[in-house]
C-alpha positions as CSV (number, residue, x, y, z in Angstrom):
1,M,-4.4,15.1,22.4
2,I,-1.1,14.2,20.8
3,E,0.6,16.5,18.4
4,Q,2.1,14.9,15.2
5,E,3.8,16.3,12.2
6,V,2.8,14.8,8.9
7,T,4.7,15.4,5.7
8,C,2.3,15.7,2.8
9,I,3.2,13.7,-0.4
10,I,0.3,14.8,-2.6
11,C,2.4,17.4,-4.5
12,P,6.1,18.3,-4.7
13,I,5.9,21.0,-2.1
14,G,6.0,18.5,0.8
15,C,4.2,20.6,3.4
16,K,4.9,19.8,7.0
17,I,1.4,19.7,8.5
18,L,1.0,19.8,12.3
19,V,-2.0,17.9,13.6
20,K,-3.5,17.2,17.0
21,K,-5.1,13.8,17.3
22,D,-6.7,11.4,19.7
23,N,-8.1,8.0,19.0
24,S,-10.9,9.1,16.7
25,T,-10.5,12.8,15.9
26,C,-7.9,15.0,14.3
27,E,-7.5,18.7,14.1
28,I,-5.2,20.5,11.7
29,I,-3.1,23.2,13.4
30,D,-0.7,24.6,10.8
31,G,1.5,24.0,7.8
32,F,-0.8,23.2,4.9
33,K,-0.9,25.1,1.6
34,C,-4.0,23.4,0.0
35,K,-7.2,21.5,0.8
36,K,-5.7,18.2,-0.5
37,G,-3.0,18.5,2.2
38,I,-5.6,18.8,4.9
39,E,-7.3,15.6,3.8
40,Y,-4.1,13.8,3.4
41,A,-2.8,14.8,6.9
42,I,-6.1,13.7,8.6
43,N,-6.1,10.3,6.8
44,E,-2.4,9.8,7.6
45,A,-2.8,10.7,11.3
46,L,-5.9,8.6,11.9
47,D,-5.7,5.6,9.4
48,P,-2.5,5.4,7.4
49,H,-2.4,3.2,4.3
50,R,0.4,2.3,1.9
51,M,0.5,0.7,-1.6
52,L,2.5,-2.5,-1.3
53,T,4.9,-3.9,-3.9
54,S,6.8,-7.1,-3.8
55,S,7.5,-10.3,-5.8
56,I,6.3,-13.8,-5.8
57,I,8.0,-17.1,-6.9
58,V,7.1,-18.3,-10.4
59,I,7.1,-22.1,-11.0
60,N,8.3,-23.2,-14.5
61,G,8.6,-19.6,-15.7
62,K,11.3,-17.9,-17.9
63,W,11.9,-15.7,-14.8
64,P,12.0,-17.0,-11.2
65,L,9.9,-14.1,-9.8
66,V,7.1,-11.9,-10.8
67,S,6.6,-8.4,-9.5
68,V,3.3,-7.8,-7.7
69,K,1.4,-4.9,-6.1
70,S,-1.7,-4.4,-4.0
71,S,-4.8,-3.4,-5.8
72,K,-5.5,-0.8,-3.2
73,P,-3.5,0.8,-0.4
74,V,-3.1,-1.6,2.6
75,P,-3.8,-0.4,6.2
76,K,-0.3,0.2,7.7
77,N,-1.0,-2.1,10.6
78,K,-1.8,-5.0,8.2
79,I,1.3,-4.7,6.0
80,I,3.4,-7.3,7.8
81,G,0.5,-9.8,7.6
82,V,0.1,-9.2,3.9
83,I,3.8,-9.6,3.3
84,N,3.7,-12.9,5.2
85,Q,1.0,-14.1,2.8
86,I,3.0,-13.0,-0.2
87,K,6.1,-14.8,1.1
88,K,4.0,-18.1,1.3
89,A,2.6,-17.7,-2.3
90,N,3.8,-19.0,-5.6
91,V,2.3,-19.1,-9.1
92,K,2.7,-21.4,-12.1
93,A,3.7,-19.9,-15.4
94,P,2.4,-18.4,-17.6
95,V,1.6,-15.3,-15.6
96,T,-0.1,-12.3,-17.3
97,S,0.2,-8.7,-16.2
98,G,-2.9,-7.8,-14.2
99,Q,-3.5,-11.4,-13.1
100,K,-4.8,-11.7,-9.5
101,I,-2.2,-13.9,-7.6
102,I,-3.8,-13.6,-4.2
103,K,-7.5,-12.7,-4.0
104,N,-8.9,-10.8,-1.0
105,V,-5.7,-11.1,1.1
106,L,-6.4,-11.2,4.8
107,D,-10.1,-10.5,4.0
108,L,-9.2,-6.8,3.4
109,G,-10.9,-6.6,0.0
110,I,-7.5,-6.1,-1.5
111,D,-6.0,-8.4,-4.2
112,I,-2.3,-8.9,-5.0
113,I,-1.8,-8.6,-8.7
114,A,1.0,-9.3,-11.1
115,T,2.6,-6.2,-12.7
116,K,4.3,-8.0,-15.6
117,S,3.9,-11.1,-17.7
118,I,6.1,-14.2,-17.4
119,E,6.2,-16.9,-20.1
120,K,6.3,-20.6,-19.4
121,L,9.6,-22.4,-19.9
């Protein structure tokens, strides 16, 4: 088993949680102050995910880019692939906040959605 230190970001305390892990199991050793920290550390050690934010080119819009985010956290090992899909994408104005720009990116069940509205020129 490998020992790993995980910094919990659930609350402002920022516990440094020590875990032992192998490919499919994880054991908490020390450092947590609450049950949420235990759950966070196990998920982070075995299957880390991140919310993704970026921007996409807008064609014929008052602004050249629209900010976007993932609808759910993206598996950490898929982030580069998702970013590559975002880099290839563009959208025609008008764009509305909450609009799905890329549906089911990389078949992950995650959409890339606009976080602001852009009017047409």
